[in-house]
MDTraj code that builds the backbone (N, CA, C; nanometers):
import mdtraj as md
import numpy as np

residues = "MET GLU LEU GLN GLN LYS PRO ALA THR ASP GLN ARG LEU VAL SER ILE ILE ASN LYS ILE GLY ASP ILE THR GLU TYR GLN ASP ALA SER VAL ILE SER ARG ALA VAL ILE LYS LYS SER THR GLY SER ILE THR PHE PHE ALA PHE ASP LYS GLY GLU GLY LEU SER GLU HIS THR ALA PRO PHE ASP ALA PHE VAL ASN VAL ILE GLU GLY LYS VAL GLU ILE ILE ILE SER GLY LYS ALA TYR ILE LEU GLU LYS ASP ASP ILE ILE ILE MET PRO ALA ASN GLU PRO HIS ALA LEU LYS ALA ILE GLU LYS PHE LYS MET LEU LEU VAL MET ILE LYS ASP".split()
xyz = np.array([
    [0.6477, 3.1210, -11.0603],
    [0.5531, 3.1225, -11.1691],
    [0.5097, 3.2660, -11.1911],
    [0.5069, 3.3060, -11.3124],
    [0.4633, 3.4411, -11.3459],
    [0.3270, 3.4323, -11.4122],
    [0.2292, 3.4989, -11.3521],
    [0.0954, 3.5043, -11.4098],
    [0.0705, 3.6467, -11.4555],
    [0.0220, 3.6598, -11.5745],
    [-0.0097, 3.7913, -11.6277],
    [-0.1541, 3.7893, -11.6739],
    [-0.2275, 3.8907, -11.6390],
    [-0.3659, 3.8994, -11.6851],
    [-0.3788, 4.0186, -11.7787],
    [-0.4450, 3.9949, -11.8901],
    [-0.4678, 4.1028, -11.9864],
    [-0.5681, 4.2020, -11.9284],
    [-0.5814, 4.3187, -11.9884],
    [-0.6763, 4.4195, -11.9390],
    [-0.8171, 4.3631, -11.9227],
    [-0.8960, 4.4290, -11.8396],
    [-1.0308, 4.3819, -11.8044],
    [-1.1195, 4.3552, -11.9247],
    [-1.0931, 4.4181, -12.0376],
    [-1.1752, 4.3946, -12.1561],
    [-1.1467, 4.2584, -12.2179],
    [-1.0342, 4.1979, -12.1812],
    [-0.9966, 4.0668, -12.2330],
    [-0.9685, 3.9762, -12.1140],
    [-1.0623, 3.8870, -12.0799],
    [-1.0534, 3.8066, -11.9587],
    [-0.9658, 3.6819, -11.9716],
    [-0.8992, 3.6627, -12.0848],
    [-0.8134, 3.5456, -12.0990],
    [-0.6921, 3.5579, -12.0085],
    [-0.6556, 3.4477, -11.9446],
    [-0.5393, 3.4443, -11.8562],
    [-0.4199, 3.3947, -11.9351],
    [-0.3121, 3.4679, -11.9290],
    [-0.1898, 3.4288, -11.9977],
    [-0.0920, 3.3830, -11.8918],
    [-0.0405, 3.2630, -11.9065],
    [0.0495, 3.2075, -11.8067],
    [0.1676, 3.1410, -11.8745],
    [0.2851, 3.1633, -11.8200],
    [0.4058, 3.0983, -11.8708],
    [0.4648, 3.0167, -11.7574],
    [0.4721, 2.8863, -11.7763],
    [0.5283, 2.7968, -11.6754],
    [0.6292, 2.7080, -11.7442],
    [0.7505, 2.7056, -11.6939],
    [0.8521, 2.6193, -11.7538],
    [0.8294, 2.4738, -11.7168],
    [0.8067, 2.4472, -11.5887],
    [0.7822, 2.3110, -11.5418],
    [0.6705, 2.3149, -11.4383],
    [0.5759, 2.2234, -11.4495],
    [0.4606, 2.2241, -11.3599],
    [0.5016, 2.2079, -11.2137],
    [0.6049, 2.1306, -11.1873],
    [0.6493, 2.1101, -11.0494],
    [0.7063, 2.2335, -10.9835],
    [0.7324, 2.3380, -11.0619],
    [0.7895, 2.4608, -11.0082],
    [0.6842, 2.5621, -10.9641],
    [0.5566, 2.5281, -10.9719],
    [0.4512, 2.6223, -10.9343],
    [0.4666, 2.6647, -10.7888],
    [0.4982, 2.5712, -10.7018],
    [0.5261, 2.6036, -10.5618],
    [0.6236, 2.5019, -10.5057],
    [0.6913, 2.5394, -10.3995],
    [0.7886, 2.4517, -10.3343],
    [0.7272, 2.3902, -10.2083],
    [0.7925, 2.2857, -10.1582],
    [0.7509, 2.2236, -10.0332],
    [0.7859, 2.3155, -9.9164],
    [0.7092, 2.3034, -9.8086],
    [0.7425, 2.3680, -9.6822],
    [0.7305, 2.2623, -9.5738],
    [0.8236, 2.2638, -9.4799],
    [0.8258, 2.1649, -9.3728],
    [0.6928, 2.1592, -9.2991],
    [0.6462, 2.0361, -9.2757],
    [0.5247, 2.0092, -9.1986],
    [0.4036, 2.0885, -9.2480],
    [0.3927, 2.1045, -9.3797],
    [0.2854, 2.1873, -9.4348],
    [0.2231, 2.1282, -9.5606],
    [0.1040, 2.1762, -9.5893],
    [0.0367, 2.1539, -9.7169],
    [0.0231, 2.2918, -9.7809],
    [0.0786, 2.3071, -9.8995],
    [0.0731, 2.4345, -9.9706],
    [-0.0204, 2.4179, -10.0903],
    [-0.1106, 2.5125, -10.1085],
    [-0.1971, 2.5083, -10.2265],
    [-0.1872, 2.6418, -10.2982],
    [-0.1985, 2.6333, -10.4285],
    [-0.1945, 2.7547, -10.5104],
    [-0.2974, 2.7406, -10.6219],
    [-0.3950, 2.8297, -10.6216],
    [-0.4958, 2.8287, -10.7272],
    [-0.4314, 2.8745, -10.8571],
    [-0.4470, 2.7935, -10.9608],
    [-0.3964, 2.8276, -11.0929],
    [-0.5073, 2.8960, -11.1713],
    [-0.6272, 2.8365, -11.1648],
    [-0.7478, 2.8956, -11.2258],
    [-0.8631, 2.8717, -11.1289],
    [-0.9411, 2.9768, -11.1043],
    [-1.0585, 2.9624, -11.0189],
    [-1.1711, 3.0419, -11.0825],
    [-1.2710, 2.9685, -11.1334],
    [-1.3861, 3.0304, -11.1994],
    [-1.5133, 2.9643, -11.1468],
    [-1.6261, 3.0218, -11.1775],
    [-1.7524, 2.9651, -11.1307],
    [-1.7782, 2.8272, -11.1907],
    [-1.7165, 2.7966, -11.3038],
    [-1.7359, 2.6683, -11.3718],
    [-1.6382, 2.5603, -11.3286],
    [-1.5346, 2.5968, -11.2530],
    [-1.4391, 2.4982, -11.2070],
    [-1.3086, 2.5618, -11.1629],
    [-1.2170, 2.4763, -11.1202],
    [-1.0895, 2.5272, -11.0722],
    [-0.9774, 2.4276, -11.0999],
    [-0.8562, 2.4820, -11.1044],
    [-0.7346, 2.4015, -11.1108],
    [-0.6469, 2.4514, -10.9969],
    [-0.6090, 2.3602, -10.9085],
    [-0.5293, 2.3963, -10.7920],
    [-0.4082, 2.3046, -10.7838],
    [-0.2926, 2.3635, -10.7560],
    [-0.1680, 2.2891, -10.7411],
    [-0.1392, 2.2756, -10.5921],
    [-0.1006, 2.1544, -10.5483],
    [-0.0706, 2.1282, -10.4077],
    [0.0694, 2.0709, -10.3928],
    [0.1352, 2.1060, -10.2824],
    [0.2623, 2.0455, -10.2424],
    [0.2473, 2.0012, -10.0967],
    [0.2640, 1.8710, -10.0705],
    [0.2480, 1.8137, -9.9373],
    [0.3826, 1.7656, -9.8858],
    [0.4178, 1.8034, -9.7635],
    [0.5359, 1.7472, -9.7009],
    [0.5032, 1.6035, -9.6580],
    [0.6054, 1.5207, -9.6434],
    [0.5866, 1.3808, -9.6027],
    [0.5055, 1.3744, -9.4733],
    [0.4047, 1.2865, -9.4727],
    [0.3217, 1.2667, -9.3554],
    [0.2021, 1.3601, -9.3458],
    [0.2001, 1.4648, -9.4267],
    [0.0881, 1.5586, -9.4251],
    [-0.0267, 1.5028, -9.5098],
    [-0.1461, 1.5548, -9.4890],
    [-0.2595, 1.5054, -9.5667],
    [-0.3826, 1.5914, -9.5511],
    [-0.4915, 1.5391, -9.6020],
    [-0.6225, 1.6013, -9.5875],
    [-0.7149, 1.4979, -9.5241],
    [-0.7858, 1.5372, -9.4197],
    [-0.8756, 1.4441, -9.3524],
    [-0.9946, 1.4130, -9.4422],
    [-1.0655, 1.3070, -9.4046],
    [-1.1786, 1.2630, -9.4867],
    [-1.2829, 1.3740, -9.4997],
    [-1.3285, 1.3924, -9.6234],
    [-1.4297, 1.4926, -9.6541],
    [-1.4982, 1.4535, -9.7846],
    [-1.6004, 1.5260, -9.8212],
    [-1.6668, 1.5054, -9.9505],
    [-1.6671, 1.6382, -10.0259],
    [-1.6885, 1.6279, -10.1550],
    [-1.7004, 1.7459, -10.2400],
    [-1.8193, 1.7240, -10.3331],
    [-1.8883, 1.8300, -10.3701],
    [-2.0084, 1.8144, -10.4530],
    [-1.9798, 1.7928, -10.6020],
    [-1.8517, 1.7871, -10.6398],
    [-1.8145, 1.7713, -10.7804],
    [-1.7072, 1.6646, -10.7955],
    [-1.7020, 1.5997, -10.9118],
    [-1.5919, 1.5079, -10.9408],
    [-1.4612, 1.5866, -10.9396],
    [-1.3548, 1.5202, -10.8947],
    [-1.2228, 1.5832, -10.8918],
    [-1.1225, 1.4922, -10.9611],
    [-1.0445, 1.5496, -11.0489],
    [-0.9393, 1.4791, -11.1226],
    [-0.8064, 1.5139, -11.0563],
    [-0.7319, 1.4112, -11.0162],
    [-0.6017, 1.4306, -10.9516],
    [-0.4929, 1.3753, -11.0418],
    [-0.3883, 1.4552, -11.0620],
    [-0.2693, 1.4133, -11.1368],
    [-0.1494, 1.4326, -11.0442],
    [-0.0825, 1.3216, -11.0093],
    [0.0361, 1.3299, -10.9235],
    [0.1544, 1.3741, -11.0098],
    [0.2169, 1.4841, -10.9701],
    [0.3277, 1.5426, -11.0447],
    [0.4604, 1.4806, -11.0013],
    [0.4766, 1.4594, -10.8709],
    [0.5963, 1.3926, -10.8184],
    [0.5653, 1.3387, -10.6799],
    [0.6441, 1.2401, -10.6367],
    [0.6276, 1.1838, -10.5040],
    [0.5299, 1.0677, -10.4998],
    [0.4797, 1.0403, -10.3787],
    [0.3938, 0.9238, -10.3564],
    [0.2882, 0.9572, -10.2511],
    [0.1630, 0.9167, -10.2778],
    [0.0512, 0.9490, -10.1900],
    [-0.0426, 0.8294, -10.1774],
    [-0.1076, 0.8200, -10.0625],
    [-0.2178, 0.7257, -10.0437],
    [-0.3462, 0.8070, -10.0463],
    [-0.4350, 0.7705, -10.1373],
    [-0.5664, 0.8346, -10.1454],
    [-0.6710, 0.7287, -10.1126],
    [-0.7583, 0.7612, -10.0183],
    [-0.8649, 0.6688, -9.9779],
    [-0.9969, 0.7276, -10.0268],
    [-1.0678, 0.6481, -10.1074],
    [-1.1978, 0.6890, -10.1605],
    [-1.3007, 0.5854, -10.1174],
    [-1.4000, 0.6291, -10.0424],
    [-1.5056, 0.5399, -9.9922],
    [-1.4473, 0.4151, -9.9263],
    [-1.3430, 0.4339, -9.8460],
    [-1.2828, 0.3256, -9.7698],
    [-1.1801, 0.2420, -9.8439],
    [-1.1608, 0.2626, -9.9735],
    [-1.0632, 0.1862, -10.0514],
    [-0.9383, 0.2707, -10.0740],
    [-0.8217, 0.2116, -10.0408],
    [-0.6944, 0.2829, -10.0516],
    [-0.6294, 0.2622, -10.1883],
    [-0.5729, 0.3695, -10.2412],
    [-0.4993, 0.3680, -10.3677],
    [-0.3645, 0.4349, -10.3440],
    [-0.2585, 0.3735, -10.3931],
    [-0.1253, 0.4332, -10.3862],
    [-0.0931, 0.4895, -10.5236],
    [-0.0642, 0.6173, -10.5286],
    [-0.0336, 0.6843, -10.6552],
    [0.1063, 0.7431, -10.6500],
    [0.1723, 0.7408, -10.7653],
    [0.3056, 0.7977, -10.7805],
    [0.3074, 0.8891, -10.9018],
    [0.4229, 0.9460, -10.9284],
    [0.4397, 1.0399, -11.0386],
    [0.3696, 0.9905, -11.1653],
    [0.2956, 1.0805, -11.2277],
    [0.2232, 1.0599, -11.3531],
    [0.0951, 0.9782, -11.3389],
    [0.0625, 0.9300, -11.2184],
    [-0.0637, 0.8590, -11.1987],
    [-0.1786, 0.9591, -11.1894],
    [-0.2962, 0.9146, -11.2319],
    [-0.4167, 0.9969, -11.2213],
    [-0.5274, 0.9151, -11.1572],
    [-0.6223, 0.9851, -11.0974],
    [-0.7384, 0.9195, -11.0379],
    [-0.8531, 1.0199, -11.0369],
    [-0.9751, 0.9688, -11.0435],
    [-1.0951, 1.0517, -11.0304],
    [-1.1546, 1.0245, -10.8922],
    [-1.1791, 1.1303, -10.8180],
    [-1.2492, 1.1185, -10.6909],
    [-1.3940, 1.1600, -10.7185],
    [-1.4868, 1.0650, -10.7155],
    [-1.6258, 1.0946, -10.7519],
    [-1.6940, 1.1919, -10.6555],
    [-1.7837, 1.2702, -10.7087],
    [-1.8619, 1.3645, -10.6289],
    [-1.9345, 1.2917, -10.5163],
    [-1.9407, 1.3564, -10.4020],
    [-2.0164, 1.3103, -10.2848],
    [-1.9668, 1.1806, -10.2239],
    [-1.8510, 1.1330, -10.2644],
    [-1.7904, 1.0142, -10.2034],
    [-1.6836, 1.0606, -10.1047],
    [-1.6802, 1.0036, -9.9831],
    [-1.5781, 1.0458, -9.8871],
    [-1.4381, 1.0085, -9.9367],
    [-1.3447, 1.1019, -9.9188],
    [-1.2071, 1.0764, -9.9606],
    [-1.1111, 1.1500, -9.8668],
    [-0.9906, 1.0966, -9.8597],
    [-0.8845, 1.1538, -9.7767],
    [-0.7531, 1.1198, -9.8437],
    [-0.6463, 1.1886, -9.8032],
    [-0.5154, 1.1534, -9.8580],
    [-0.4058, 1.1815, -9.7579],
    [-0.2947, 1.1070, -9.7747],
    [-0.1781, 1.1237, -9.6880],
    [-0.0527, 1.1041, -9.7718],
    [0.0415, 1.1955, -9.7557],
    [0.1679, 1.1892, -9.8294],
    [0.2566, 1.0796, -9.7711],
    [0.2824, 0.9763, -9.8510],
    [0.3755, 0.8703, -9.8106],
    [0.5171, 0.9256, -9.8137],
    [0.5426, 1.0114, -9.9116],
    [0.6640, 1.0908, -9.9200],
    [0.6217, 1.2269, -9.9721],
    [0.7111, 1.3226, -9.9734],
    [0.6738, 1.4528, -10.0291],
    [0.6110, 1.4302, -10.1657],
    [0.5016, 1.5015, -10.1924],
    [0.4425, 1.4867, -10.3248],
    [0.3724, 1.6148, -10.3665],
    [0.3597, 1.6294, -10.4994],
    [0.2884, 1.7421, -10.5582],
    [0.1790, 1.6866, -10.6480],
    [0.0665, 1.7575, -10.6511],
    [-0.0443, 1.7128, -10.7355],
    [-0.1175, 1.8330, -10.7939],
    [-0.1850, 1.8065, -10.9023],
    [-0.2722, 1.9021, -10.9667],
    [-0.4144, 1.8506, -10.9491],
    [-0.5026, 1.9338, -10.8961],
    [-0.6427, 1.8982, -10.8725],
    [-0.7296, 1.9804, -10.9662],
    [-0.8102, 1.9111, -11.0471],
    [-0.8999, 1.9792, -11.1406],
    [-1.0436, 1.9441, -11.1017],
    [-1.1230, 2.0478, -11.0768],
    [-1.2655, 2.0286, -11.0444],
    [-1.3479, 2.1025, -11.1481],
    [-1.4409, 2.0314, -11.2094],
    [-1.5331, 2.0903, -11.3059],
    [-1.6703, 2.0901, -11.2403],
    [-1.7276, 2.2076, -11.2235],
    [-1.8577, 2.2189, -11.1589],
    [-1.9685, 2.2080, -11.2627],
    [-2.0667, 2.1252, -11.2342],
    [-2.1767, 2.1045, -11.3275],
    [-2.3066, 2.0957, -11.2536],
])
top = md.Topology()
chain = top.add_chain()
for i, resn in enumerate(residues, 1):
    res = top.add_residue(resn, chain, resSeq=i)
    for name in ("N", "CA", "C"):
        top.add_atom(name, md.element.get_by_symbol(name[0]), res)
traj = md.Trajectory(xyz[None], top)
């Protein structure tokens, strides 16, 4: 992915991406994250999880929008399990415990809007 930023007088981010799944590749036994946009008002982060990898239960102070780009994941929100696959979306509500585990290799886009 090639990211180009205009001069400091113009804070707009210019990005050219051919395919969203190409933002980062999988790595064995790893979770890879890449910030696409990170501002005080919110963030967009791309993740690639190897099969069996995950994030332990935690909470976040903001709602989070998840879009599965490829693969399959189990996301648990407040004790309820959801199985998501390519093109599925889910909202993880603020302050609710959530965790996830890759059923198979998967990539996702996480959008958090801070309010």
